[in-house]
mmJSON file of the N, C-alpha and C atoms, coordinates in Angstrom:
{"data_MODEL":{"atom_site":{
"group_PDB":["ATOM","ATOM","ATOM","ATOM","ATOM","ATOM","ATOM","ATOM","ATOM","ATOM","ATOM","ATOM","ATOM","ATOM","ATOM","ATOM","ATOM","ATOM","ATOM","ATOM","ATOM","ATOM","ATOM","ATOM","ATOM","ATOM","ATOM","ATOM","ATOM","ATOM","ATOM","ATOM","ATOM","ATOM","ATOM","ATOM","ATOM","ATOM","ATOM","ATOM","ATOM","ATOM","ATOM","ATOM","ATOM","ATOM","ATOM","ATOM","ATOM","ATOM","ATOM","ATOM","ATOM","ATOM","ATOM","ATOM","ATOM","ATOM","ATOM","ATOM","ATOM","ATOM","ATOM","ATOM","ATOM","ATOM","ATOM","ATOM","ATOM","ATOM","ATOM","ATOM","ATOM","ATOM","ATOM","ATOM","ATOM","ATOM","ATOM","ATOM","ATOM","ATOM","ATOM","ATOM","ATOM","ATOM","ATOM","ATOM","ATOM","ATOM","ATOM","ATOM","ATOM","ATOM","ATOM","ATOM","ATOM","ATOM","ATOM","ATOM","ATOM","ATOM","ATOM","ATOM","ATOM","ATOM","ATOM","ATOM","ATOM","ATOM","ATOM","ATOM","ATOM","ATOM","ATOM","ATOM","ATOM","ATOM","ATOM","ATOM","ATOM","ATOM","ATOM","ATOM","ATOM","ATOM","ATOM","ATOM","ATOM","ATOM","ATOM","ATOM","ATOM","ATOM","ATOM","ATOM","ATOM","ATOM","ATOM","ATOM","ATOM","ATOM","ATOM","ATOM","ATOM","ATOM","ATOM","ATOM","ATOM","ATOM","ATOM","ATOM","ATOM","ATOM","ATOM","ATOM","ATOM","ATOM","ATOM","ATOM","ATOM","ATOM","ATOM","ATOM","ATOM","ATOM","ATOM","ATOM","ATOM","ATOM","ATOM","ATOM","ATOM","ATOM","ATOM","ATOM","ATOM","ATOM","ATOM","ATOM","ATOM","ATOM","ATOM","ATOM","ATOM","ATOM","ATOM","ATOM","ATOM","ATOM","ATOM","ATOM"],
"id":[1,2,3,4,5,6,7,8,9,10,11,12,13,14,15,16,17,18,19,20,21,22,23,24,25,26,27,28,29,30,31,32,33,34,35,36,37,38,39,40,41,42,43,44,45,46,47,48,49,50,51,52,53,54,55,56,57,58,59,60,61,62,63,64,65,66,67,68,69,70,71,72,73,74,75,76,77,78,79,80,81,82,83,84,85,86,87,88,89,90,91,92,93,94,95,96,97,98,99,100,101,102,103,104,105,106,107,108,109,110,111,112,113,114,115,116,117,118,119,120,121,122,123,124,125,126,127,128,129,130,131,132,133,134,135,136,137,138,139,140,141,142,143,144,145,146,147,148,149,150,151,152,153,154,155,156,157,158,159,160,161,162,163,164,165,166,167,168,169,170,171,172,173,174,175,176,177,178,179,180,181,182,183,184,185,186,187,188,189,190,191,192],
"type_symbol":["N","C","C","N","C","C","N","C","C","N","C","C","N","C","C","N","C","C","N","C","C","N","C","C","N","C","C","N","C","C","N","C","C","N","C","C","N","C","C","N","C","C","N","C","C","N","C","C","N","C","C","N","C","C","N","C","C","N","C","C","N","C","C","N","C","C","N","C","C","N","C","C","N","C","C","N","C","C","N","C","C","N","C","C","N","C","C","N","C","C","N","C","C","N","C","C","N","C","C","N","C","C","N","C","C","N","C","C","N","C","C","N","C","C","N","C","C","N","C","C","N","C","C","N","C","C","N","C","C","N","C","C","N","C","C","N","C","C","N","C","C","N","C","C","N","C","C","N","C","C","N","C","C","N","C","C","N","C","C","N","C","C","N","C","C","N","C","C","N","C","C","N","C","C","N","C","C","N","C","C","N","C","C","N","C","C","N","C","C","N","C","C"],
"label_atom_id":["N","CA","C","N","CA","C","N","CA","C","N","CA","C","N","CA","C","N","CA","C","N","CA","C","N","CA","C","N","CA","C","N","CA","C","N","CA","C","N","CA","C","N","CA","C","N","CA","C","N","CA","C","N","CA","C","N","CA","C","N","CA","C","N","CA","C","N","CA","C","N","CA","C","N","CA","C","N","CA","C","N","CA","C","N","CA","C","N","CA","C","N","CA","C","N","CA","C","N","CA","C","N","CA","C","N","CA","C","N","CA","C","N","CA","C","N","CA","C","N","CA","C","N","CA","C","N","CA","C","N","CA","C","N","CA","C","N","CA","C","N","CA","C","N","CA","C","N","CA","C","N","CA","C","N","CA","C","N","CA","C","N","CA","C","N","CA","C","N","CA","C","N","CA","C","N","CA","C","N","CA","C","N","CA","C","N","CA","C","N","CA","C","N","CA","C","N","CA","C","N","CA","C","N","CA","C","N","CA","C","N","CA","C","N","CA","C","N","CA","C","N","CA","C"],
"label_alt_id":[null,null,null,null,null,null,null,null,null,null,null,null,null,null,null,null,null,null,null,null,null,null,null,null,null,null,null,null,null,null,null,null,null,null,null,null,null,null,null,null,null,null,null,null,null,null,null,null,null,null,null,null,null,null,null,null,null,null,null,null,null,null,null,null,null,null,null,null,null,null,null,null,null,null,null,null,null,null,null,null,null,null,null,null,null,null,null,null,null,null,null,null,null,null,null,null,null,null,null,null,null,null,null,null,null,null,null,null,null,null,null,null,null,null,null,null,null,null,null,null,null,null,null,null,null,null,null,null,null,null,null,null,null,null,null,null,null,null,null,null,null,null,null,null,null,null,null,null,null,null,null,null,null,null,null,null,null,null,null,null,null,null,null,null,null,null,null,null,null,null,null,null,null,null,null,null,null,null,null,null,null,null,null,null,null,null,null,null,null,null,null,null],
"label_comp_id":["MET","MET","MET","GLY","GLY","GLY","LEU","LEU","LEU","ASP","ASP","ASP","ILE","ILE","ILE","ARG","ARG","ARG","LEU","LEU","LEU","PRO","PRO","PRO","LEU","LEU","LEU","GLY","GLY","GLY","LEU","LEU","LEU","ILE","ILE","ILE","PHE","PHE","PHE","LEU","LEU","LEU","ILE","ILE","ILE","ILE","ILE","ILE","GLY","GLY","GLY","GLY","GLY","GLY","ILE","ILE","ILE","MET","MET","MET","ALA","ALA","ALA","GLY","GLY","GLY","TYR","TYR","TYR","GLY","GLY","GLY","VAL","VAL","VAL","PHE","PHE","PHE","THR","THR","THR","ARG","ARG","ARG","GLY","GLY","GLY","SER","SER","SER","ALA","ALA","ALA","MET","MET","MET","TYR","TYR","TYR","ALA","ALA","ALA","SER","SER","SER","SER","SER","SER","GLN","GLN","GLN","GLY","GLY","GLY","ILE","ILE","ILE","ASN","ASN","ASN","LEU","LEU","LEU","ASN","ASN","ASN","LEU","LEU","LEU","VAL","VAL","VAL","TRP","TRP","TRP","GLY","GLY","GLY","LEU","LEU","LEU","VAL","VAL","VAL","MET","MET","MET","LEU","LEU","LEU","ALA","ALA","ALA","PHE","PHE","PHE","GLY","GLY","GLY","LEU","LEU","LEU","ILE","ILE","ILE","MET","MET","MET","PHE","PHE","PHE","ILE","ILE","ILE","ALA","ALA","ALA","ALA","ALA","ALA","ARG","ARG","ARG","LYS","LYS","LYS","LYS","LYS","LYS","SER","SER","SER"],
"label_asym_id":["A","A","A","A","A","A","A","A","A","A","A","A","A","A","A","A","A","A","A","A","A","A","A","A","A","A","A","A","A","A","A","A","A","A","A","A","A","A","A","A","A","A","A","A","A","A","A","A","A","A","A","A","A","A","A","A","A","A","A","A","A","A","A","A","A","A","A","A","A","A","A","A","A","A","A","A","A","A","A","A","A","A","A","A","A","A","A","A","A","A","A","A","A","A","A","A","A","A","A","A","A","A","A","A","A","A","A","A","A","A","A","A","A","A","A","A","A","A","A","A","A","A","A","A","A","A","A","A","A","A","A","A","A","A","A","A","A","A","A","A","A","A","A","A","A","A","A","A","A","A","A","A","A","A","A","A","A","A","A","A","A","A","A","A","A","A","A","A","A","A","A","A","A","A","A","A","A","A","A","A","A","A","A","A","A","A","A","A","A","A","A","A"],
"label_entity_id":["1","1","1","1","1","1","1","1","1","1","1","1","1","1","1","1","1","1","1","1","1","1","1","1","1","1","1","1","1","1","1","1","1","1","1","1","1","1","1","1","1","1","1","1","1","1","1","1","1","1","1","1","1","1","1","1","1","1","1","1","1","1","1","1","1","1","1","1","1","1","1","1","1","1","1","1","1","1","1","1","1","1","1","1","1","1","1","1","1","1","1","1","1","1","1","1","1","1","1","1","1","1","1","1","1","1","1","1","1","1","1","1","1","1","1","1","1","1","1","1","1","1","1","1","1","1","1","1","1","1","1","1","1","1","1","1","1","1","1","1","1","1","1","1","1","1","1","1","1","1","1","1","1","1","1","1","1","1","1","1","1","1","1","1","1","1","1","1","1","1","1","1","1","1","1","1","1","1","1","1","1","1","1","1","1","1","1","1","1","1","1","1"],
"label_seq_id":[1,1,1,2,2,2,3,3,3,4,4,4,5,5,5,6,6,6,7,7,7,8,8,8,9,9,9,10,10,10,11,11,11,12,12,12,13,13,13,14,14,14,15,15,15,16,16,16,17,17,17,18,18,18,19,19,19,20,20,20,21,21,21,22,22,22,23,23,23,24,24,24,25,25,25,26,26,26,27,27,27,28,28,28,29,29,29,30,30,30,31,31,31,32,32,32,33,33,33,34,34,34,35,35,35,36,36,36,37,37,37,38,38,38,39,39,39,40,40,40,41,41,41,42,42,42,43,43,43,44,44,44,45,45,45,46,46,46,47,47,47,48,48,48,49,49,49,50,50,50,51,51,51,52,52,52,53,53,53,54,54,54,55,55,55,56,56,56,57,57,57,58,58,58,59,59,59,60,60,60,61,61,61,62,62,62,63,63,63,64,64,64],
"pdbx_PDB_ins_code":[null,null,null,null,null,null,null,null,null,null,null,null,null,null,null,null,null,null,null,null,null,null,null,null,null,null,null,null,null,null,null,null,null,null,null,null,null,null,null,null,null,null,null,null,null,null,null,null,null,null,null,null,null,null,null,null,null,null,null,null,null,null,null,null,null,null,null,null,null,null,null,null,null,null,null,null,null,null,null,null,null,null,null,null,null,null,null,null,null,null,null,null,null,null,null,null,null,null,null,null,null,null,null,null,null,null,null,null,null,null,null,null,null,null,null,null,null,null,null,null,null,null,null,null,null,null,null,null,null,null,null,null,null,null,null,null,null,null,null,null,null,null,null,null,null,null,null,null,null,null,null,null,null,null,null,null,null,null,null,null,null,null,null,null,null,null,null,null,null,null,null,null,null,null,null,null,null,null,null,null,null,null,null,null,null,null,null,null,null,null,null,null],
"Cartn_x":[0.82,0.019,0.88,0.665,1.432,0.618,0.932,0.413,0.767,-0.089,0.141,-0.421,0.466,-0.182,-0.209,0.093,0.087,-1.432,-2.431,-3.803,-4.222,-4.186,-4.819,-3.969,-2.896,-1.83,-2.343,-2.663,-2.893,-4.093,-5.239,-6.325,-6.47,-5.762,-5.494,-4.95,-3.992,-3.37,-4.242,-4.99,-5.78,-6.824,-7.29,-8.422,-8.163,-6.999,-6.371,-5.726,-5.062,-4.52,-5.751,-6.863,-8.022,-8.466,-8.558,-9.317,-8.278,-6.952,-5.852,-5.729,-6.214,-6.022,-7.265,-8.549,-9.717,-9.619,-9.167,-9.303,-8.252,-7.062,-6.258,-6.85,-7.742,-8.528,-9.442,-10.337,-11.159,-10.717,-9.185,-8.743,-7.717,-7.765,-6.696,-6.962,-5.587,-5.588,-5.892,-5.897,-6.246,-5.103,-5.427,-4.31,-3.494,-3.942,-3.332,-1.91,-1.901,-0.616,0.438,0.256,1.146,2.566,2.381,3.59,4.365,3.847,4.589,5.031,5.09,5.446,4.515,3.132,2.088,2.166,2.622,2.68,1.702,0.645,-0.621,-0.059,0.433,1.058,-0.036,-1.371,-2.383,-2.578,-2.471,-2.721,-1.445,-0.312,0.748,1.173,0.975,0.996,-0.078,-1.221,-2.472,-2.253,-1.772,-1.356,-0.248,0.686,1.776,1.249,0.321,-0.231,-0.957,-1.793,-2.702,-2.096,-0.926,0.064,0.474,0.942,1.677,0.808,-0.689,-1.681,-2.116,-1.981,-2.452,-1.204,-0.22,1.004,0.804,0.597,0.541,-0.803,-1.898,-3.09,-2.886,-2.314,-2.002,-1.183,-0.033,0.95,0.322,-0.867,-1.259,-2.585,-2.969,-4.012,-3.344,-1.963,-1.524,-0.939,-0.621,-0.032,-1.156,-2.124,-3.4,-3.865],
"Cartn_y":[-1.284,0.206,1.393,2.021,3.228,4.384,5.485,6.735,7.266,7.209,7.538,9.066,9.909,11.365,11.741,10.909,11.222,11.471,10.706,10.955,12.098,12.546,14.006,15.152,15.007,15.823,16.187,15.034,15.077,15.832,15.219,16.021,17.556,17.795,19.278,20.346,19.632,20.288,20.274,19.003,19.215,20.31,20.227,21.312,22.9,22.982,24.502,24.664,23.775,24.084,24.25,23.769,24.002,25.21,25.614,26.92,28.104,27.766,28.748,29.043,27.664,27.768,28.308,27.993,28.593,30.171,30.611,31.912,32.698,32.201,32.39,32.385,31.489,31.566,32.67,32.882,33.905,35.318,35.531,36.894,37.019,36.173,36.275,37.615,38.347,39.514,40.873,40.458,41.585,42.553,43.611,44.529,44.282,43.42,42.941,42.249,41.699,41.061,41.767,43.072,43.889,44.127,43.726,43.745,42.577,41.455,40.309,40.014,41.29,41.315,40.522,40.507,40.214,38.423,37.91,36.42,36.122,35.262,34.842,33.889,34.39,33.522,32.577,32.995,32.133,30.89,31.34,30.093,28.916,29.693,28.964,27.966,28.487,28.106,27.204,27.462,26.459,25.28,25.209,24.223,23.267,23.902,23.02,22.383,23.143,22.611,21.337,21.508,20.361,19.418,19.441,18.311,17.613,18.459,17.882,16.99,17.448,16.908,15.624,15.567,14.435,13.32,13.665,12.795,12.16,12.942,12.394,11.396,12.005,10.975,9.789,9.798,8.701,7.553,8.053,7.331,6.95,7.44,6.988,5.864,5.91,5.029,3.68,3.999,2.828,1.597,2.324,1.76,0.977,1.57,0.871,-0.405],
"Cartn_z":[0.04,-0.015,0.002,-0.99,-1.059,-1.484,-1.145,-1.62,-3.035,-4.102,-5.305,-5.587,-5.824,-5.763,-7.066,-8.103,-9.666,-10.155,-9.334,-10.006,-9.506,-8.187,-7.83,-8.358,-8.607,-8.938,-10.419,-11.247,-12.607,-12.732,-12.083,-12.089,-11.691,-10.705,-10.536,-11.745,-12.025,-13.384,-14.615,-14.633,-16.021,-15.785,-14.534,-14.317,-14.424,-13.688,-13.771,-14.987,-15.867,-17.102,-18.047,-18.005,-18.713,-18.494,-17.469,-16.98,-17.704,-17.376,-17.974,-19.537,-20.291,-21.606,-22.008,-21.591,-21.845,-21.786,-20.767,-20.811,-21.692,-21.879,-22.949,-24.347,-24.661,-25.968,-26.039,-25.115,-25.033,-24.828,-24.488,-24.368,-25.455,-26.37,-27.451,-28.191,-28.33,-29.02,-28.314,-26.681,-25.808,-25.626,-25.247,-25.093,-23.767,-22.84,-21.619,-21.745,-23.223,-23.746,-24.157,-24.176,-24.674,-23.926,-22.441,-21.647,-21.69,-22.264,-22.387,-24.092,-24.609,-26.019,-27.011,-26.608,-27.458,-27.056,-26.555,-26.309,-25.168,-25.482,-24.699,-23.763,-22.489,-21.688,-20.983,-21.011,-20.321,-21.063,-22.411,-23.315,-23.394,-23.736,-23.349,-22.182,-20.981,-19.691,-19.428,-19.77,-19.695,-20.426,-21.718,-22.607,-21.767,-21.164,-20.792,-19.463,-18.873,-17.689,-17.777,-19.169,-19.447,-19.802,-20.679,-20.961,-19.707,-18.809,-17.838,-16.635,-16.63,-16.139,-16.827,-17.974,-18.795,-18.685,-18.586,-18.442,-17.114,-16.01,-14.66,-14.679,-15.278,-15.197,-15.852,-17.037,-17.611,-16.958,-16.406,-15.655,-14.412,-13.585,-12.637,-12.933,-14.005,-14.63,-15.088,-15.664,-16.114,-14.919,-13.804,-12.773,-12.001,-12.037,-11.276,-11.78],
"occupancy":[1.0,1.0,1.0,1.0,1.0,1.0,1.0,1.0,1.0,1.0,1.0,1.0,1.0,1.0,1.0,1.0,1.0,1.0,1.0,1.0,1.0,1.0,1.0,1.0,1.0,1.0,1.0,1.0,1.0,1.0,1.0,1.0,1.0,1.0,1.0,1.0,1.0,1.0,1.0,1.0,1.0,1.0,1.0,1.0,1.0,1.0,1.0,1.0,1.0,1.0,1.0,1.0,1.0,1.0,1.0,1.0,1.0,1.0,1.0,1.0,1.0,1.0,1.0,1.0,1.0,1.0,1.0,1.0,1.0,1.0,1.0,1.0,1.0,1.0,1.0,1.0,1.0,1.0,1.0,1.0,1.0,1.0,1.0,1.0,1.0,1.0,1.0,1.0,1.0,1.0,1.0,1.0,1.0,1.0,1.0,1.0,1.0,1.0,1.0,1.0,1.0,1.0,1.0,1.0,1.0,1.0,1.0,1.0,1.0,1.0,1.0,1.0,1.0,1.0,1.0,1.0,1.0,1.0,1.0,1.0,1.0,1.0,1.0,1.0,1.0,1.0,1.0,1.0,1.0,1.0,1.0,1.0,1.0,1.0,1.0,1.0,1.0,1.0,1.0,1.0,1.0,1.0,1.0,1.0,1.0,1.0,1.0,1.0,1.0,1.0,1.0,1.0,1.0,1.0,1.0,1.0,1.0,1.0,1.0,1.0,1.0,1.0,1.0,1.0,1.0,1.0,1.0,1.0,1.0,1.0,1.0,1.0,1.0,1.0,1.0,1.0,1.0,1.0,1.0,1.0,1.0,1.0,1.0,1.0,1.0,1.0,1.0,1.0,1.0,1.0,1.0,1.0],
"B_iso_or_equiv":[0.0,0.0,0.0,0.0,0.0,0.0,0.0,0.0,0.0,0.0,0.0,0.0,0.0,0.0,0.0,0.0,0.0,0.0,0.0,0.0,0.0,0.0,0.0,0.0,0.0,0.0,0.0,0.0,0.0,0.0,0.0,0.0,0.0,0.0,0.0,0.0,0.0,0.0,0.0,0.0,0.0,0.0,0.0,0.0,0.0,0.0,0.0,0.0,0.0,0.0,0.0,0.0,0.0,0.0,0.0,0.0,0.0,0.0,0.0,0.0,0.0,0.0,0.0,0.0,0.0,0.0,0.0,0.0,0.0,0.0,0.0,0.0,0.0,0.0,0.0,0.0,0.0,0.0,0.0,0.0,0.0,0.0,0.0,0.0,0.0,0.0,0.0,0.0,0.0,0.0,0.0,0.0,0.0,0.0,0.0,0.0,0.0,0.0,0.0,0.0,0.0,0.0,0.0,0.0,0.0,0.0,0.0,0.0,0.0,0.0,0.0,0.0,0.0,0.0,0.0,0.0,0.0,0.0,0.0,0.0,0.0,0.0,0.0,0.0,0.0,0.0,0.0,0.0,0.0,0.0,0.0,0.0,0.0,0.0,0.0,0.0,0.0,0.0,0.0,0.0,0.0,0.0,0.0,0.0,0.0,0.0,0.0,0.0,0.0,0.0,0.0,0.0,0.0,0.0,0.0,0.0,0.0,0.0,0.0,0.0,0.0,0.0,0.0,0.0,0.0,0.0,0.0,0.0,0.0,0.0,0.0,0.0,0.0,0.0,0.0,0.0,0.0,0.0,0.0,0.0,0.0,0.0,0.0,0.0,0.0,0.0,0.0,0.0,0.0,0.0,0.0,0.0],
"pdbx_formal_charge":[null,null,null,null,null,null,null,null,null,null,null,null,null,null,null,null,null,null,null,null,null,null,null,null,null,null,null,null,null,null,null,null,null,null,null,null,null,null,null,null,null,null,null,null,null,null,null,null,null,null,null,null,null,null,null,null,null,null,null,null,null,null,null,null,null,null,null,null,null,null,null,null,null,null,null,null,null,null,null,null,null,null,null,null,null,null,null,null,null,null,null,null,null,null,null,null,null,null,null,null,null,null,null,null,null,null,null,null,null,null,null,null,null,null,null,null,null,null,null,null,null,null,null,null,null,null,null,null,null,null,null,null,null,null,null,null,null,null,null,null,null,null,null,null,null,null,null,null,null,null,null,null,null,null,null,null,null,null,null,null,null,null,null,null,null,null,null,null,null,null,null,null,null,null,null,null,null,null,null,null,null,null,null,null,null,null,null,null,null,null,null,null],
"auth_seq_id":[1,1,1,2,2,2,3,3,3,4,4,4,5,5,5,6,6,6,7,7,7,8,8,8,9,9,9,10,10,10,11,11,11,12,12,12,13,13,13,14,14,14,15,15,15,16,16,16,17,17,17,18,18,18,19,19,19,20,20,20,21,21,21,22,22,22,23,23,23,24,24,24,25,25,25,26,26,26,27,27,27,28,28,28,29,29,29,30,30,30,31,31,31,32,32,32,33,33,33,34,34,34,35,35,35,36,36,36,37,37,37,38,38,38,39,39,39,40,40,40,41,41,41,42,42,42,43,43,43,44,44,44,45,45,45,46,46,46,47,47,47,48,48,48,49,49,49,50,50,50,51,51,51,52,52,52,53,53,53,54,54,54,55,55,55,56,56,56,57,57,57,58,58,58,59,59,59,60,60,60,61,61,61,62,62,62,63,63,63,64,64,64],
"auth_comp_id":["MET","MET","MET","GLY","GLY","GLY","LEU","LEU","LEU","ASP","ASP","ASP","ILE","ILE","ILE","ARG","ARG","ARG","LEU","LEU","LEU","PRO","PRO","PRO","LEU","LEU","LEU","GLY","GLY","GLY","LEU","LEU","LEU","ILE","ILE","ILE","PHE","PHE","PHE","LEU","LEU","LEU","ILE","ILE","ILE","ILE","ILE","ILE","GLY","GLY","GLY","GLY","GLY","GLY","ILE","ILE","ILE","MET","MET","MET","ALA","ALA","ALA","GLY","GLY","GLY","TYR","TYR","TYR","GLY","GLY","GLY","VAL","VAL","VAL","PHE","PHE","PHE","THR","THR","THR","ARG","ARG","ARG","GLY","GLY","GLY","SER","SER","SER","ALA","ALA","ALA","MET","MET","MET","TYR","TYR","TYR","ALA","ALA","ALA","SER","SER","SER","SER","SER","SER","GLN","GLN","GLN","GLY","GLY","GLY","ILE","ILE","ILE","ASN","ASN","ASN","LEU","LEU","LEU","ASN","ASN","ASN","LEU","LEU","LEU","VAL","VAL","VAL","TRP","TRP","TRP","GLY","GLY","GLY","LEU","LEU","LEU","VAL","VAL","VAL","MET","MET","MET","LEU","LEU","LEU","ALA","ALA","ALA","PHE","PHE","PHE","GLY","GLY","GLY","LEU","LEU","LEU","ILE","ILE","ILE","MET","MET","MET","PHE","PHE","PHE","ILE","ILE","ILE","ALA","ALA","ALA","ALA","ALA","ALA","ARG","ARG","ARG","LYS","LYS","LYS","LYS","LYS","LYS","SER","SER","SER"],
"auth_asym_id":["A","A","A","A","A","A","A","A","A","A","A","A","A","A","A","A","A","A","A","A","A","A","A","A","A","A","A","A","A","A","A","A","A","A","A","A","A","A","A","A","A","A","A","A","A","A","A","A","A","A","A","A","A","A","A","A","A","A","A","A","A","A","A","A","A","A","A","A","A","A","A","A","A","A","A","A","A","A","A","A","A","A","A","A","A","A","A","A","A","A","A","A","A","A","A","A","A","A","A","A","A","A","A","A","A","A","A","A","A","A","A","A","A","A","A","A","A","A","A","A","A","A","A","A","A","A","A","A","A","A","A","A","A","A","A","A","A","A","A","A","A","A","A","A","A","A","A","A","A","A","A","A","A","A","A","A","A","A","A","A","A","A","A","A","A","A","A","A","A","A","A","A","A","A","A","A","A","A","A","A","A","A","A","A","A","A","A","A","A","A","A","A"],
"auth_atom_id":["N","CA","C","N","CA","C","N","CA","C","N","CA","C","N","CA","C","N","CA","C","N","CA","C","N","CA","C","N","CA","C","N","CA","C","N","CA","C","N","CA","C","N","CA","C","N","CA","C","N","CA","C","N","CA","C","N","CA","C","N","CA","C","N","CA","C","N","CA","C","N","CA","C","N","CA","C","N","CA","C","N","CA","C","N","CA","C","N","CA","C","N","CA","C","N","CA","C","N","CA","C","N","CA","C","N","CA","C","N","CA","C","N","CA","C","N","CA","C","N","CA","C","N","CA","C","N","CA","C","N","CA","C","N","CA","C","N","CA","C","N","CA","C","N","CA","C","N","CA","C","N","CA","C","N","CA","C","N","CA","C","N","CA","C","N","CA","C","N","CA","C","N","CA","C","N","CA","C","N","CA","C","N","CA","C","N","CA","C","N","CA","C","N","CA","C","N","CA","C","N","CA","C","N","CA","C","N","CA","C","N","CA","C","N","CA","C","N","CA","C","N","CA","C"],
"pdbx_PDB_model_num":[1,1,1,1,1,1,1,1,1,1,1,1,1,1,1,1,1,1,1,1,1,1,1,1,1,1,1,1,1,1,1,1,1,1,1,1,1,1,1,1,1,1,1,1,1,1,1,1,1,1,1,1,1,1,1,1,1,1,1,1,1,1,1,1,1,1,1,1,1,1,1,1,1,1,1,1,1,1,1,1,1,1,1,1,1,1,1,1,1,1,1,1,1,1,1,1,1,1,1,1,1,1,1,1,1,1,1,1,1,1,1,1,1,1,1,1,1,1,1,1,1,1,1,1,1,1,1,1,1,1,1,1,1,1,1,1,1,1,1,1,1,1,1,1,1,1,1,1,1,1,1,1,1,1,1,1,1,1,1,1,1,1,1,1,1,1,1,1,1,1,1,1,1,1,1,1,1,1,1,1,1,1,1,1,1,1,1,1,1,1,1,1]
}}}
């Protein structure tokens, strides 16, 4: 019996990454991205978090 943190960690990153990526999609082209040289950081990091969450979730499901 071991504590496998990959499943809850994957779910948290999937949820938060989805929220961030969705916000980035809906605010695309907004003036608030002028300070980041026009890079939509919400979308970029949301997709990174989604990918990490998916990897953790799949790894936890394969172990079970």
